[in-house]
N, C-alpha and C positions, 0 to 999 in steps of 0.2 A: 131509311135509317142506316147509319153507318156504325160500325162497331170498332172499338179499340181492341183488336184481337190480341195484340201483345200484352196489353194491360189485363184483359180478361183471362188470358192464359196464365199470367203471373199470379193473379188472384186464385184461379182454379187450382193451380199446383201448390201454392204456398198456403192459402187459407183453407181450402177445401181438401187439400192433400190428394188431389186427383192425379192419376197417371196420365201422360199425354193421350193415350188411346181412349181413356175414359172421358177426358175433356172433349176430344173431337167427336165422341159418340153422342154427346148431348146436343139438343137443339139450343139455339140462342135463348129461347124463353126458359127452358129448363135451367140453364146455367144462371141466368139472371135471377130466377126464383131462388135457386140454391144460395146465391150470394145476398139475397134479401133486397135486390134492386128492382123487383117486379112483383106483381100480384097484389092481392088484397093485404091491407094492413091488419085486418081482423084475423085472429087465430081461428082455426077450424073448431067448430063446436062438436061436442060429443055425439050429438044426433047425426051429424054429417059423417063422422067417422064410422058409426054403426051402419049407416046406409052404404058407404063404400065397402065395408067389410062384407056385407051381405051380397053386394053386387060382384065383388072380386074376392071370393074366399081363397084362403091359402091352400086348402086341399079340396079337390073335387070329389063329389060323392060318386061311389062306384055302383 
């Protein structure tokens, strides 16, 4: 699979307002998902969000 890096960078910087370092820190899949060009068309359900929040809490218990 080839990528139009110039086009993707233009979209990342203009549409997503990423800084170049932020753009290059993303994987191609992350970038395509942020641009809405990859991934599921279905929105995440509340139940999945709750699962992810439990699995990756913002604060760790001490």
